[in-house]
Every structure is written in structure tokens, then in C-alpha cells.
C-alpha positions, 0 to 999 in steps of 0.5 A: 500500500502506498504512502498516500493511501496510508495517509488517506486512511489515517485522515478518514479514521481521524474524521470518523473519530476512530483514532487514538488520542495520541494519533489524533494529537499528531494529526491535528498538529500537522494539519493545523500548522500547514495550510496545504495539509489543512486543504487536503483534510477539508477535501477529504471531509467534503468527499466523506460528506458527499459519500454519506449524502449519496449513501455510498459509505459502508455500514460501519463507516455510516454508523461512525459518521452519524456518531460524529454528527451527533457530537458536532453541530458544524458537521450537521450543518455541512451535511444539510448544506450538501443535501440541499445542493444535491437536491438542487442539482438533481432538479429536472431541467425545464423542457422547452418545446421546439420553435419552428423555422417560421416562428424564428423568422417571424420573431426576426433572425437578425436579433441579438442573443439577448433579444432572442432569449427575452423577446416577447414577439410571436408564439415563442413568448412563453418558452422564452420566458420559461428559459429566461427565468430558469437561467436567472433562478439557476444563477441566483440560486447557484450564487447564493449556494456558493456564498453560503458554502464559502462562509460555512467552509470558513466557519468550519475552519475556524471552529476546527482551529478553536477545537484544536486549541481547546484540546491542547489547553485540556492536555496542558491542564491534565499535565498541570494536575499531574504535577500538582498531585506529584508535589502533594504526594511528595509532601505527604511522604515527607511528613510533618517535621517535629519541632527542634529542642530550641523551638520547644523552649520558645514561648507559645505563640499568641492565638491568632484572631478569628478569621472572617465568616466569608473568605473572599478569593480572587483568581486569574486564569492560567498558571505556569507549570508547577505553580500552585497558584494563590494560597489561602488560609481557612480559619475554623470560623470561616463558613464559606469561600467566595470565589471571584474569577477574572474571565477573559473569554466573554463570548458565551451566554452562560458559564459553569465553574467546577472546583476539583482536586489535583486528581480531578475529583469534583469538590463543588459545582456551581449552577449556571453563572452570568458574567458581572461587569466590574471596573477591572473587567468581566468576572464570575462569582460563586460560593463554596462551603469551607468544610468542603475544602480541606488543606491541599491544592485545587483547580477551578475549571470553567466551561462556557455555554453558547446561546444555542446550548452547546457546551465548550469545556475548559475555556478557563482554569485557575489553581489555588492552595488551601491551608488550615 
């Protein structure tokens, strides 16, 4: 099997969603960094959609393609467009009755092609009008379909690029969580050091004042690799932690925030959140009971929900540490 055939098979497997996560990441990195490779991917997707619309896919490929459609609103739109185009192309042509030589002479053989097409003299008036309107409808309809296809193609490319960026962000978040968990495990293995004799001889420290009942925590998205984010101390008198998240991606109609441990265990999840406009920018606010936050490292994952109800996972994440 040639190298080109192997590449085509990998491309079809990627479009049908049957590749592994590692293979998918390699394919996306190659396609989205090279315009030529991306054009080949778009061509392969067009052929796959055309085969589905015409019923030319194998039974297994047909089921895999329909599964991908159930997960992609963009793919559903492209399939609907392809069906509309196929129906348009399959529409029967308007039959025009032949015009006799006498009719042409009566209408004038010396007239230009435009006058012959749109002329209103003689008995050939109705067929000529039918042909003229058919041509006009084909031109207008074809132009509209072409403009819509170009627009849909550009939107498809933008959505594919955004999805690749979100996938990369999710992989970075997973690596960040793994690093935080490794640090936490290392600290747990080391244990709590015992005080030295000198420290034991020191007078006891005065009691610290009681903390607030509601502890405010402001966070900004993202963190460097290995960074534990902001650290807060929760006192015994603190009943709730009020989160205030700085949001940079404001294109969604609503949001949902989930507090996770470093091993991705959910701690608390907010309901549907709306952006608040503050002097420093857009922000999300919600509260979590303090008893749900024992000492350790945490991640706040924010998902966005479009006006159409589509959920985009992991548009922002934040990290912080809790001590007692």
C-alpha cells in the first residue's frame, strides 16, 4: 500500500473519530500548522460528506459518521448544506418545446442573443420566458449556494482551529494536575517535621484572631507549570469561600465553574453563572462551603455555554492552595 493511501486512511479514521488520542494529537498538529495539509483534510471531509449524502459509505463507516454528527453541530450543518445542493442539482431541467423555422423568422433572425432569449414577439413568448427565468433562478440560486458554502467552509475552519486549541489547553491542564498531585504526594511522604529542642523552649505563640465568616478569593486564569497558584488560609470560623474569577473569554451566554482536586475529583459545582461587569473587567462569582475544602491544592475549571446550548469545556482554569 502506498504512502498516500496510508495517509488517506489515517485522515478518514481521524474524521470518523476512530483514532487514538495520541494519533489524533499528531494529526491535528500537522494539519493545523500547514495550510496545504489543512486543504487536503477539508477535501477529504467534503468527499466523506458527499459519500454519506449519496449513501455510498459502508455500514460501519455510516454508523461512525452519524456518531460524529451527533457530537458536532458544524458537521450537521455541512451535511444539510450538501443535501440541499444535491437536491438542487438533481432538479429536472425545464423542457422547452421546439420553435419552428417560421416562428424564428417571424420573431426576426437578425436579433441579438439577448433579444432572442427575452423577446416577447410571436408564439415563442412563453418558452422564452420559461428559459429566461430558469437561467436567472439557476444563477441566483447557484450564487447564493456558493456564498453560503464559502462562509460555512470558513466557519468550519475556524471552529476546527478553536477545537484544536481547546484540546491542547485540556492536555496542558491534565499535565498541570499531574504535577500538582506529584508535589502533594511528595509532601505527604515527607511528613510533618517535629519541632527542634530550641523551638520547644520558645514561648507559645499568641492565638491568632478569628478569621472572617466569608473568605473572599480572587483568581486569574492560567498558571505556569508547577505553580500552585494563590494560597489561602481557612480559619475554623470561616463558613464559606467566595470565589471571584477574572474571565477573559466573554463570548458565551452562560458559564459553569467546577472546583476539583489535583486528581480531578469534583469538590463543588456551581449552577449556571452570568458574567458581572466590574471596573477591572468581566468576572464570575460563586460560593463554596469551607468544610468542603480541606488543606491541599485545587483547580477551578470553567466551561462556557453558547446561546444555542452547546457546551465548550475548559475555556478557563485557575489553581489555588488551601491551608488550615
